[in-house]
DRENDOLUM-295266 format. One record per residue: residue number from 1; residue in one letter; chain; x, y, z of N, C-alpha, C in turn. Coordinates in steps of 0.2 Angstrom, whole numbers. Layout:
<nodes>
<n=NUM, res=A, chain=A, n.xx=X, n.yy=Y, n.zz=Z, ca.xx=X, ca.yy=Y, ca.zz=Z, c.xx=X, c.yy=Y, c.zz=Z>
...
</nodes>
This chain:
<nodes>
<n=1, res=M, chain=A, n.xx=4, n.yy=-6, n.zz=0, ca.xx=0, ca.yy=0, ca.zz=0, c.xx=4, c.yy=6, c.zz=0>
<n=2, res=T, chain=A, n.xx=3, n.yy=11, n.zz=-4, ca.xx=7, ca.yy=17, ca.zz=-5, c.xx=4, c.yy=22, c.zz=0>
<n=3, res=P, chain=A, n.xx=9, n.yy=26, n.zz=3, ca.xx=7, ca.yy=32, ca.zz=8, c.xx=3, c.yy=37, c.zz=4>
<n=4, res=Q, chain=A, n.xx=-2, n.yy=40, n.zz=7, ca.xx=-5, ca.yy=46, ca.zz=4, c.xx=-1, c.yy=52, c.zz=5>
<n=5, res=H, chain=A, n.xx=-1, n.yy=56, n.zz=-1, ca.xx=3, ca.yy=62, ca.zz=-1, c.xx=-2, c.yy=68, c.zz=-2>
<n=6, res=P, chain=A, n.xx=-1, n.yy=74, n.zz=0, ca.xx=-6, ca.yy=79, ca.zz=-1, c.xx=-6, c.yy=80, c.zz=-9>
<n=7, res=P, chain=A, n.xx=-12, n.yy=83, n.zz=-11, ca.xx=-13, ca.yy=85, ca.zz=-18, c.xx=-8, c.yy=90, c.zz=-21>
<n=8, res=I, chain=A, n.xx=-5, n.yy=88, n.zz=-27, ca.xx=0, ca.yy=93, ca.zz=-30, c.xx=-3, c.yy=100, c.zz=-30>
<n=9, res=A, chain=A, n.xx=-9, n.yy=101, n.zz=-31, ca.xx=-12, ca.yy=107, ca.zz=-32, c.xx=-11, c.yy=112, c.zz=-26>
<n=10, res=L, chain=A, n.xx=-10, n.yy=109, n.zz=-20, ca.xx=-8, ca.yy=114, ca.zz=-15, c.xx=-2, c.yy=117, c.zz=-15>
<n=11, res=L, chain=A, n.xx=3, n.yy=115, n.zz=-19, ca.xx=9, ca.yy=118, ca.zz=-20, c.xx=11, c.yy=121, c.zz=-27>
<n=12, res=R, chain=A, n.xx=5, n.yy=120, n.zz=-31, ca.xx=6, ca.yy=122, ca.zz=-38, c.xx=8, c.yy=130, c.zz=-39>
<n=13, res=S, chain=A, n.xx=6, n.yy=134, n.zz=-35, ca.xx=7, ca.yy=141, ca.zz=-35, c.xx=12, c.yy=144, c.zz=-30>
<n=14, res=V, chain=A, n.xx=15, n.yy=140, n.zz=-27, ca.xx=20, ca.yy=142, ca.zz=-22, c.xx=27, c.yy=142, c.zz=-25>
<n=15, res=S, chain=A, n.xx=31, n.yy=148, n.zz=-24, ca.xx=37, ca.yy=149, ca.zz=-27, c.xx=42, c.yy=144, c.zz=-24>
<n=16, res=T, chain=A, n.xx=47, n.yy=143, n.zz=-28, ca.xx=53, ca.yy=139, ca.zz=-27, c.xx=57, c.yy=142, c.zz=-20>
<n=17, res=G, chain=A, n.xx=57, n.yy=148, n.zz=-20, ca.xx=61, ca.yy=151, ca.zz=-14, c.xx=57, c.yy=149, c.zz=-7>
<n=18, res=R, chain=A, n.xx=50, n.yy=150, n.zz=-7, ca.xx=47, ca.yy=148, ca.zz=-1, c.xx=47, c.yy=141, c.zz=0>
<n=19, res=I, chain=A, n.xx=48, n.yy=136, n.zz=-5, ca.xx=48, ca.yy=129, ca.zz=-3, c.xx=55, c.yy=128, c.zz=-1>
<n=20, res=I, chain=A, n.xx=60, n.yy=131, n.zz=-3, ca.xx=67, ca.yy=130, ca.zz=0, c.xx=68, c.yy=132, c.zz=7>
<n=21, res=R, chain=A, n.xx=65, n.yy=138, n.zz=8, ca.xx=65, ca.yy=141, ca.zz=15, c.xx=61, c.yy=136, c.zz=20>
<n=22, res=A, chain=A, n.xx=56, n.yy=133, n.zz=17, ca.xx=52, ca.yy=128, ca.zz=21, c.xx=56, c.yy=121, c.zz=23>
<n=23, res=L, chain=A, n.xx=60, n.yy=119, n.zz=17, ca.xx=64, ca.yy=114, ca.zz=18, c.xx=69, c.yy=115, c.zz=24>
<n=24, res=E, chain=A, n.xx=72, n.yy=121, n.zz=23, ca.xx=78, ca.yy=123, ca.zz=28, c.xx=75, c.yy=123, c.zz=35>
<n=25, res=R, chain=A, n.xx=69, n.yy=126, n.zz=36, ca.xx=66, ca.yy=126, ca.zz=43, c.xx=64, c.yy=119, c.zz=45>
<n=26, res=E, chain=A, n.xx=63, n.yy=115, n.zz=41, ca.xx=61, ca.yy=108, ca.zz=43, c.xx=67, c.yy=104, c.zz=44>
<n=27, res=G, chain=A, n.xx=73, n.yy=106, n.zz=43, ca.xx=79, ca.yy=103, ca.zz=45, c.xx=83, c.yy=100, c.zz=39>
<n=28, res=F, chain=A, n.xx=81, n.yy=101, n.zz=33, ca.xx=85, ca.yy=99, ca.zz=27, c.xx=91, c.yy=104, c.zz=26>
<n=29, res=Q, chain=A, n.xx=96, n.yy=101, n.zz=24, ca.xx=102, ca.yy=105, ca.zz=22, c.xx=104, c.yy=104, c.zz=15>
<n=30, res=F, chain=A, n.xx=106, n.yy=110, n.zz=12, ca.xx=109, ca.yy=110, ca.zz=5, c.xx=115, c.yy=106, c.zz=5>
<n=31, res=V, chain=A, n.xx=116, n.yy=101, n.zz=1, ca.xx=122, ca.yy=97, ca.zz=1, c.xx=126, c.yy=98, c.zz=-6>
<n=32, res=G, chain=A, n.xx=123, n.yy=101, n.zz=-11, ca.xx=126, ca.yy=101, ca.zz=-17, c.xx=122, c.yy=103, c.zz=-23>
<n=33, res=R, chain=A, n.xx=124, n.yy=104, n.zz=-29, ca.xx=120, ca.yy=105, ca.zz=-35, c.xx=124, c.yy=103, c.zz=-41>
<n=34, res=Q, chain=A, n.xx=120, n.yy=101, n.zz=-46, ca.xx=123, ca.yy=99, ca.zz=-52, c.xx=118, c.yy=103, c.zz=-57>
<n=35, res=G, chain=A, n.xx=121, n.yy=108, n.zz=-60, ca.xx=117, ca.yy=112, ca.zz=-65, c.xx=112, c.yy=116, c.zz=-61>
<n=36, res=S, chain=A, n.xx=105, n.yy=115, n.zz=-63, ca.xx=100, ca.yy=119, ca.zz=-60, c.xx=97, c.yy=114, c.zz=-54>
<n=37, res=Q, chain=A, n.xx=100, n.yy=109, n.zz=-53, ca.xx=97, ca.yy=104, ca.zz=-48, c.xx=100, c.yy=105, c.zz=-41>
<n=38, res=R, chain=A, n.xx=96, n.yy=107, n.zz=-36, ca.xx=99, ca.yy=108, ca.zz=-29, c.xx=97, c.yy=102, c.zz=-25>
<n=39, res=V, chain=A, n.xx=102, n.yy=99, n.zz=-22, ca.xx=100, ca.yy=93, ca.zz=-18, c.xx=100, c.yy=95, c.zz=-10>
<n=40, res=Y, chain=A, n.xx=95, n.yy=93, n.zz=-7, ca.xx=94, ca.yy=94, ca.zz=0, c.xx=93, c.yy=87, c.zz=4>
<n=41, res=R, chain=A, n.xx=97, n.yy=87, n.zz=10, ca.xx=96, ca.yy=80, ca.zz=13, c.xx=95, c.yy=82, c.zz=21>
<n=42, res=H, chain=A, n.xx=91, n.yy=77, n.zz=23, ca.xx=89, ca.yy=78, ca.zz=30, c.xx=93, c.yy=73, c.zz=35>
<n=43, res=A, chain=A, n.xx=94, n.yy=74, n.zz=41, ca.xx=98, ca.yy=70, ca.zz=45, c.xx=95, c.yy=63, c.zz=46>
<n=44, res=D, chain=A, n.xx=88, n.yy=62, n.zz=45, ca.xx=86, ca.yy=56, ca.zz=45, c.xx=86, c.yy=52, c.zz=39>
<n=45, res=G, chain=A, n.xx=89, n.yy=55, n.zz=34, ca.xx=90, ca.yy=51, ca.zz=27, c.xx=86, c.yy=53, c.zz=21>
<n=46, res=R, chain=A, n.xx=81, n.yy=57, n.zz=23, ca.xx=77, ca.yy=59, ca.zz=17, c.xx=81, c.yy=64, c.zz=13>
<n=47, res=R, chain=A, n.xx=79, n.yy=64, n.zz=6, ca.xx=83, ca.yy=68, ca.zz=1, c.xx=78, c.yy=70, c.zz=-4>
<n=48, res=V, chain=A, n.xx=79, n.yy=76, n.zz=-6, ca.xx=75, ca.yy=79, ca.zz=-11, c.xx=79, c.yy=83, c.zz=-16>
<n=49, res=V, chain=A, n.xx=77, n.yy=84, n.zz=-22, ca.xx=81, ca.yy=87, ca.zz=-27, c.xx=76, c.yy=93, c.zz=-30>
<n=50, res=I, chain=A, n.xx=78, n.yy=99, n.zz=-30, ca.xx=74, ca.yy=105, ca.zz=-32, c.xx=77, c.yy=107, c.zz=-38>
<n=51, res=H, chain=A, n.xx=73, n.yy=108, n.zz=-44, ca.xx=75, ca.yy=111, ca.zz=-50, c.xx=75, c.yy=119, c.zz=-49>
<n=52, res=Y, chain=A, n.xx=80, n.yy=122, n.zz=-48, ca.xx=80, ca.yy=129, ca.zz=-46, c.xx=83, c.yy=134, c.zz=-52>
<n=53, res=H, chain=A, n.xx=79, n.yy=139, n.zz=-54, ca.xx=82, ca.yy=144, ca.zz=-59, c.xx=81, c.yy=151, c.zz=-55>
<n=54, res=H, chain=A, n.xx=75, n.yy=152, n.zz=-53, ca.xx=74, ca.yy=159, ca.zz=-50, c.xx=69, c.yy=158, c.zz=-44>
<n=55, res=A, chain=A, n.xx=70, n.yy=161, n.zz=-39, ca.xx=67, ca.yy=160, ca.zz=-32, c.xx=59, c.yy=161, c.zz=-33>
<n=56, res=R, chain=A, n.xx=57, n.yy=165, n.zz=-38, ca.xx=50, ca.yy=167, ca.zz=-39, c.xx=47, c.yy=162, c.zz=-44>
<n=57, res=D, chain=A, n.xx=50, n.yy=157, n.zz=-47, ca.xx=47, ca.yy=152, ca.zz=-51, c.xx=43, c.yy=147, c.zz=-47>
<n=58, res=T, chain=A, n.xx=39, n.yy=144, n.zz=-50, ca.xx=35, ca.yy=138, ca.zz=-47, c.xx=38, c.yy=132, c.zz=-50>
<n=59, res=L, chain=A, n.xx=36, n.yy=126, n.zz=-47, ca.xx=38, ca.yy=120, ca.zz=-49, c.xx=33, c.yy=116, c.zz=-53>
<n=60, res=P, chain=A, n.xx=35, n.yy=112, n.zz=-58, ca.xx=30, ca.yy=108, ca.zz=-62, c.xx=28, c.yy=103, c.zz=-58>
<n=61, res=P, chain=A, n.xx=22, n.yy=100, n.zz=-60, ca.xx=19, ca.yy=95, ca.zz=-56, c.xx=23, c.yy=89, c.zz=-54>
<n=62, res=Y, chain=A, n.xx=27, n.yy=86, n.zz=-59, ca.xx=31, ca.yy=80, ca.zz=-57, c.xx=36, c.yy=82, c.zz=-52>
<n=63, res=V, chain=A, n.xx=39, n.yy=88, n.zz=-52, ca.xx=44, ca.yy=90, ca.zz=-47, c.xx=41, c.yy=90, c.zz=-40>
<n=64, res=I, chain=A, n.xx=35, n.yy=93, n.zz=-40, ca.xx=31, ca.yy=94, ca.zz=-34, c.xx=29, c.yy=87, c.zz=-31>
<n=65, res=R, chain=A, n.xx=27, n.yy=82, n.zz=-35, ca.xx=26, ca.yy=75, ca.zz=-33, c.xx=32, c.yy=72, c.zz=-30>
<n=66, res=N, chain=A, n.xx=38, n.yy=73, n.zz=-33, ca.xx=44, ca.yy=70, ca.zz=-31, c.xx=46, c.yy=73, c.zz=-24>
<n=67, res=L, chain=A, n.xx=45, n.yy=80, n.zz=-23, ca.xx=46, ca.yy=83, ca.zz=-17, c.xx=42, c.yy=81, c.zz=-11>
<n=68, res=L, chain=A, n.xx=35, n.yy=80, n.zz=-13, ca.xx=31, ca.yy=77, ca.zz=-8, c.xx=33, c.yy=70, c.zz=-6>
<n=69, res=I, chain=A, n.xx=35, n.yy=66, n.zz=-10, ca.xx=37, ca.yy=59, ca.zz=-9, c.xx=44, c.yy=59, c.zz=-5>
<n=70, res=G, chain=A, n.xx=48, n.yy=63, n.zz=-7, ca.xx=55, ca.yy=64, ca.zz=-3, c.xx=54, c.yy=67, c.zz=4>
<n=71, res=T, chain=A, n.xx=50, n.yy=72, n.zz=5, ca.xx=50, ca.yy=75, ca.zz=11, c.xx=45, c.yy=71, c.zz=16>
<n=72, res=R, chain=A, n.xx=40, n.yy=67, n.zz=13, ca.xx=35, ca.yy=64, ca.zz=17, c.xx=31, c.yy=69, c.zz=20>
<n=73, res=W, chain=A, n.xx=30, n.yy=75, n.zz=17, ca.xx=25, ca.yy=80, ca.zz=20, c.xx=18, c.yy=78, c.zz=20>
<n=74, res=T, chain=A, n.xx=14, n.yy=79, n.zz=25, ca.xx=7, ca.yy=79, ca.zz=24, c.xx=3, c.yy=85, c.zz=23>
<n=75, res=E, chain=A, n.xx=-3, n.yy=85, n.zz=23, ca.xx=-7, ca.yy=92, ca.zz=22, c.xx=-6, c.yy=96, c.zz=28>
<n=76, res=D, chain=A, n.xx=-6, n.yy=93, n.zz=34, ca.xx=-5, ca.yy=96, ca.zz=41, c.xx=2, c.yy=100, c.zz=41>
<n=77, res=D, chain=A, n.xx=7, n.yy=96, n.zz=38, ca.xx=14, ca.yy=99, ca.zz=38, c.xx=14, c.yy=105, c.zz=33>
<n=78, res=L, chain=A, n.xx=11, n.yy=105, n.zz=28, ca.xx=11, ca.yy=110, ca.zz=23, c.xx=8, c.yy=116, c.zz=26>
<n=79, res=R, chain=A, n.xx=2, n.yy=115, n.zz=30, ca.xx=-1, ca.yy=121, ca.zz=34, c.xx=4, c.yy=124, c.zz=39>
<n=80, res=H, chain=A, n.xx=7, n.yy=119, n.zz=43, ca.xx=12, ca.yy=121, ca.zz=48, c.xx=17, c.yy=125, c.zz=45>
<n=81, res=L, chain=A, n.xx=20, n.yy=123, n.zz=39, ca.xx=25, ca.yy=127, ca.zz=36, c.xx=23, c.yy=133, c.zz=32>
<n=82, res=R, chain=A, n.xx=16, n.yy=134, n.zz=32, ca.xx=13, ca.yy=140, ca.zz=29, c.xx=14, c.yy=140, c.zz=21>
<n=83, res=L, chain=A, n.xx=14, n.yy=134, n.zz=19, ca.xx=14, ca.yy=133, ca.zz=11, c.xx=7, c.yy=132, c.zz=8>
<n=84, res=A, chain=A, n.xx=2, n.yy=130, n.zz=13, ca.xx=-5, ca.yy=129, ca.zz=10, c.xx=-9, c.yy=132, c.zz=16>
<n=85, res=Q, chain=A, n.xx=-15, n.yy=134, n.zz=13, ca.xx=-20, ca.yy=137, ca.zz=18, c.xx=-25, c.yy=131, c.zz=21>
</nodes>
């Protein structure tokens, strides 16, 4: 059985800069980059890759889906991080 992830639509209009700040508040640390891809890792082993060009850009749905899987964030987590209402 696969875990339930929040709907992608909740983060569709959130800027990349806000998502990165939320990752850092949640304990993820920037570990490196390759081209436009930034890799963030958490002490518990979770890892996410963010495609970053400009802080004001939004992410495409497939990147948001991978972000939600990698972070294991729930809808409550998104509200706590002020990424969703």
